[in-house]
C-alpha positions as CSV (number, residue, x, y, z in Angstrom):
1,M,-62.8,16.0,39.5
2,M,-60.1,18.3,40.7
3,P,-56.7,17.4,40.0
4,K,-54.5,16.6,42.9
5,P,-52.2,19.5,43.9
6,L,-48.8,19.6,42.5
7,S,-46.1,18.6,45.0
8,V,-42.4,19.6,44.6
9,V,-39.7,18.6,46.9
10,V,-36.1,19.8,46.6
11,W,-33.4,17.7,48.2
12,S,-30.4,19.9,48.7
13,K,-27.5,20.8,51.0
14,E,-25.7,23.8,52.4
15,G,-23.1,25.3,50.1
16,C,-24.7,23.9,47.0
17,H,-24.7,26.5,44.3
18,Y,-26.8,24.7,41.8
19,C,-29.4,23.8,44.7
20,E,-29.9,27.5,45.1
21,E,-30.2,28.1,41.3
22,V,-33.0,25.4,41.4
23,K,-34.7,27.0,44.3
24,Q,-34.5,30.4,42.5
25,F,-35.9,28.9,39.2
26,L,-38.9,27.5,41.2
27,K,-39.6,30.9,43.0
28,E,-39.4,32.6,39.5
29,Q,-41.9,30.0,38.2
30,Q,-44.0,30.7,41.2
31,V,-43.9,27.0,42.2
32,D,-44.2,26.2,45.9
33,Y,-41.9,23.6,47.2
34,Q,-40.5,21.8,50.2
35,T,-36.9,21.4,51.0
36,I,-35.2,18.4,52.5
37,D,-31.7,19.4,53.6
38,V,-29.2,16.4,53.5
39,T,-26.4,18.4,55.0
40,N,-24.6,15.9,57.4
41,R,-27.6,13.6,57.1
42,D,-26.2,10.4,55.6
43,E,-29.5,8.6,56.3
44,L,-31.2,11.0,53.8
45,R,-28.6,10.4,51.2
46,D,-29.3,6.7,51.8
47,I,-33.0,7.3,50.8
48,L,-31.9,9.0,47.6
49,E,-29.6,6.1,46.7
50,V,-32.5,3.5,47.2
51,K,-34.9,5.7,45.2
52,Y,-32.7,6.9,42.5
53,G,-29.3,5.2,42.7
54,I,-27.6,8.5,43.4
55,R,-26.3,10.4,46.5
56,H,-25.8,13.7,45.1
57,V,-28.1,16.8,45.2
58,P,-30.1,18.5,44.1
59,V,-32.8,16.1,43.3
60,V,-36.2,17.5,42.5
61,E,-39.2,15.5,43.0
62,I,-42.4,16.3,41.2
63,G,-45.7,14.8,41.3
64,R,-49.5,14.7,42.0
65,G,-50.9,12.1,44.3
66,D,-48.9,8.7,44.2
67,V,-47.3,9.5,40.9
68,Y,-44.1,11.4,40.8
69,E,-40.7,11.5,39.2
70,G,-37.4,12.7,40.4
71,V,-35.3,15.1,38.2
72,T,-31.7,14.1,38.8
73,K,-29.9,15.5,35.8
74,V,-28.1,18.8,36.2
75,G,-29.6,21.7,34.1
76,L,-32.5,23.7,34.6
77,S,-33.8,22.6,31.1
78,H,-34.5,19.2,32.6
79,L,-36.3,20.6,35.5
80,A,-38.4,23.0,33.4
81,K,-39.3,20.0,31.0
82,A,-40.5,17.8,33.8
83,L,-42.3,20.8,35.6
84,N,-44.2,21.7,32.4
85,A,-45.3,18.0,31.9
86,Y,-47.0,18.2,35.4
87,L,-48.4,21.7,35.0
88,L,-50.1,20.9,31.7
89,N,-51.8,17.7,33.1
């Protein structure tokens, strides 16, 4: 049985330097991702608050099928660790 494709979503906003670092890191790792821009979109930040209890970005959601996790800690090492866990499975 084929594993479900990896899904990566980056929640970001305009002018967020760390958001750009995260996107660049994903490009370097050759990981396709979708972006959700929360700039001036409080309703999207509300979704983050419900899911993770935070309103700041970036948040990177990584998963396969119905199983996913949100990387909310700052630092590319946290993202790399979560990404590797999904790429190895």
